[in-house]
C-alpha positions as CSV (number, residue, x, y, z in Angstrom):
1,M,-23.8,51.5,13.4
2,T,-22.5,48.2,14.6
3,I,-18.7,47.7,14.2
4,R,-17.8,44.1,13.6
5,P,-14.5,42.9,15.0
6,V,-11.9,42.1,12.4
7,S,-10.6,38.5,12.6
8,M,-6.9,38.1,12.0
9,T,-7.3,34.3,11.6
10,P,-6.9,33.3,8.0
11,D,-9.9,31.7,6.3
12,Y,-8.3,28.4,5.6
13,K,-11.5,27.1,3.9
14,R,-11.3,29.9,1.3
15,V,-7.6,29.9,1.0
16,N,-7.4,26.2,0.3
17,S,-10.6,25.9,-1.7
18,K,-8.7,25.2,-4.9
19,E,-6.5,22.5,-3.4
20,A,-7.8,19.0,-3.2
21,P,-7.9,17.3,0.2
22,T,-5.2,14.7,1.0
23,R,-7.6,11.8,0.6
24,V,-8.5,13.0,-2.9
25,K,-4.8,13.4,-3.8
26,I,-4.0,9.9,-2.6
27,A,-7.0,8.2,-4.3
28,S,-6.3,10.1,-7.5
29,A,-2.6,9.0,-7.5
30,I,-3.5,5.4,-6.7
31,G,-6.2,5.3,-9.4
32,A,-4.0,6.9,-12.0
33,A,-1.1,4.5,-11.2
34,A,-3.4,1.5,-11.2
35,G,-5.0,2.4,-14.5
36,A,-1.6,2.9,-16.2
37,S,-0.2,-0.3,-14.7
38,L,-3.2,-2.4,-15.8
39,A,-3.0,-1.1,-19.3
40,V,0.7,-1.6,-19.6
41,A,0.4,-5.1,-18.2
42,A,-2.3,-6.0,-20.8
43,L,-0.4,-4.5,-23.7
44,A,2.9,-6.1,-22.7
45,R,1.2,-9.5,-22.5
46,K,-0.3,-8.9,-25.9
47,Q,3.2,-8.1,-27.3
48,N,4.6,-11.1,-25.4
49,K,7.1,-8.7,-23.7
50,G,7.9,-7.6,-20.2
51,F,6.3,-4.7,-18.4
52,L,9.4,-2.5,-19.0
53,T,10.3,-3.8,-22.4
54,M,7.1,-3.3,-24.4
55,D,7.1,-1.1,-27.4
56,Y,5.1,2.1,-27.6
57,G,3.3,3.3,-30.6
58,L,0.3,5.6,-31.0
59,K,-2.2,2.8,-30.1
60,E,-0.3,2.0,-26.9
61,M,0.0,5.6,-25.9
62,L,-3.7,6.2,-26.4
63,T,-4.6,3.1,-24.4
64,V,-2.3,3.8,-21.4
65,G,-3.2,7.5,-21.4
66,L,-6.9,6.7,-21.3
67,S,-6.6,4.1,-18.6
68,A,-4.4,6.3,-16.4
69,I,-6.5,9.4,-16.7
70,S,-9.7,7.4,-16.2
71,G,-8.2,5.9,-13.1
72,G,-7.2,9.3,-11.7
73,V,-10.6,10.8,-12.3
74,L,-12.3,7.7,-10.8
75,G,-10.2,8.0,-7.6
76,G,-11.0,11.7,-7.3
77,V,-14.7,11.2,-7.9
78,L,-15.0,8.4,-5.3
79,T,-13.4,10.5,-2.6
80,S,-14.7,14.0,-3.2
81,N,-17.9,16.1,-2.9
82,P,-20.4,15.4,-5.8
83,K,-20.3,19.1,-6.6
84,K,-16.6,18.6,-7.7
85,H,-17.3,15.7,-10.0
86,E,-18.2,17.6,-13.1
87,R,-15.0,19.6,-13.1
88,K,-12.9,16.5,-12.6
89,L,-14.6,14.8,-15.6
90,D,-14.2,17.9,-17.7
91,E,-10.5,18.1,-16.8
92,G,-10.2,14.4,-17.6
93,I,-11.6,15.0,-21.0
94,F,-9.2,17.9,-21.5
95,Q,-6.2,16.0,-20.3
96,Y,-6.9,13.1,-22.6
97,S,-7.6,15.4,-25.6
98,M,-4.2,17.0,-25.0
99,V,-2.6,13.5,-25.0
100,A,-4.5,12.0,-27.9
101,L,-5.1,14.7,-30.6
102,P,-1.6,16.2,-30.7
103,G,-0.3,12.6,-30.8
104,V,-2.6,11.6,-33.7
105,A,-1.6,14.8,-35.5
106,V,2.1,14.3,-35.1
107,S,1.8,10.6,-36.1
108,G,-0.1,11.6,-39.2
109,A,2.5,14.3,-40.1
110,M,5.4,11.8,-39.8
111,L,3.5,9.3,-42.0
112,A,2.9,12.0,-44.6
113,C,6.6,13.1,-44.5
114,E,7.7,9.5,-45.1
115,K,5.3,9.0,-48.0
116,I,6.2,12.3,-49.7
117,K,9.8,12.0,-50.9
118,P,10.7,15.8,-50.9
119,L,9.5,16.0,-47.3
120,N,11.3,12.9,-46.0
121,N,14.2,14.7,-44.3
122,A,15.0,16.1,-40.9
123,P,14.1,19.8,-41.4
124,S,10.7,18.9,-43.0
125,K,9.9,16.5,-40.2
126,I,10.8,19.1,-37.5
127,A,8.6,21.7,-39.2
128,A,5.8,19.2,-39.6
129,T,6.0,18.1,-36.0
130,A,5.8,21.7,-34.8
131,L,2.8,22.5,-37.0
132,A,1.1,19.2,-36.1
133,L,1.7,19.8,-32.4
134,A,0.3,23.3,-32.4
135,G,-2.7,22.4,-34.5
136,G,-3.4,19.2,-32.5
137,M,-3.4,21.2,-29.2
138,E,-5.8,23.7,-30.6
139,I,-8.1,21.0,-31.9
140,A,-7.8,19.2,-28.6
141,V,-9.2,22.3,-26.7
142,D,-12.1,22.6,-29.2
143,V,-13.0,19.0,-28.8
144,A,-12.8,19.1,-25.0
145,N,-15.0,22.2,-25.0
146,F,-17.6,20.5,-27.2
147,V,-17.7,17.2,-25.3
148,S,-17.8,18.9,-21.9
149,D,-20.5,21.4,-22.8
150,I,-22.6,20.1,-25.7
151,D,-25.4,22.6,-25.0
152,N,-22.8,25.4,-25.1
153,N,-24.0,26.8,-21.7
154,E,-20.5,27.6,-20.4
155,P,-17.7,29.9,-21.7
156,D,-15.3,27.9,-23.8
157,R,-11.9,27.1,-22.4
158,K,-9.2,28.8,-24.3
159,L,-5.7,27.4,-25.1
160,K,-3.4,29.5,-22.9
161,F,0.4,29.5,-22.7
162,K,0.2,27.7,-19.3
163,D,-1.7,24.9,-21.0
164,A,1.0,24.6,-23.6
165,I,3.6,24.5,-20.9
166,A,1.6,21.9,-19.0
167,S,1.5,19.7,-22.1
168,V,5.3,19.4,-22.0
169,D,4.7,16.4,-19.8
170,D,3.6,14.6,-23.0
171,L,6.8,15.6,-24.8
172,I,8.3,12.1,-24.6
173,G,5.3,10.7,-26.4
174,I,5.4,13.4,-29.1
175,L,9.1,12.9,-29.7
176,L,8.6,9.1,-29.9
177,L,5.9,9.5,-32.5
178,A,8.2,11.9,-34.4
179,K,10.8,9.1,-34.3
180,V,13.5,11.1,-32.6
181,K,16.2,8.5,-32.1
182,F,17.5,9.5,-28.7
183,V,14.1,8.8,-27.1
184,K,14.4,5.2,-28.0
185,K,18.1,5.0,-27.3
186,M,17.7,6.4,-23.8
187,K,14.5,4.4,-23.3
188,L,12.6,7.5,-22.3
189,D,9.5,5.9,-23.6
190,K,9.5,3.7,-20.5
191,L,8.5,6.9,-18.6
192,L,5.2,7.2,-20.4
193,P,3.2,5.4,-17.8
194,L,4.4,7.9,-15.2
195,V,3.7,10.8,-17.5
196,Y,0.1,9.7,-18.1
197,S,-0.4,8.9,-14.4
198,F,0.5,12.5,-13.7
199,C,-2.1,13.6,-16.2
200,G,-4.7,11.4,-14.4
201,Y,-3.6,12.8,-11.0
202,K,-4.1,16.3,-12.3
203,A,-7.6,15.5,-13.5
204,G,-8.6,13.7,-10.3
205,T,-7.4,16.5,-8.0
206,T,-9.1,19.3,-10.0
207,N,-11.5,21.4,-8.0
């Protein structure tokens, strides 16, 4: 029987296999920031407003979110091993679903509350926002699973508590759509490009 020597040197390749290389992180960050900036610049010009003074509604949020996440994924794809590309694309779909569908759900819930007189009050809007957010997140996961795996060859990704916590980075947008006044008053909506850039960075650096 041959006794193999035990190496005390850590297997860095295996330990860091889930962490993207520095070049991928940098490219993803640049791509996401560039995507968000280009979208904001175009929308601000359309509104005839400045880069930091444009108004955000659902359309603007969906546009900036899509551009930022696409930029992050593109940066990650261009600088990583082709074997990693599918996971980055899947994560990009997931990230955008988590931005778009809860946002659409909350926006629809607020519109319904404003149209239905008995529901046009703060308690009803809070309840509607909570229900729409939860339902929108669940639908987002289902849509992402379907788009990423149309042939249903892979196990479906489940909505986990950590996914819900991760979506807190979209909270500003949700509160904006829910018409929470302090968001506008404190101009927190101006942070949305950074929020969506981070979503793009997460997608681009997924391994």
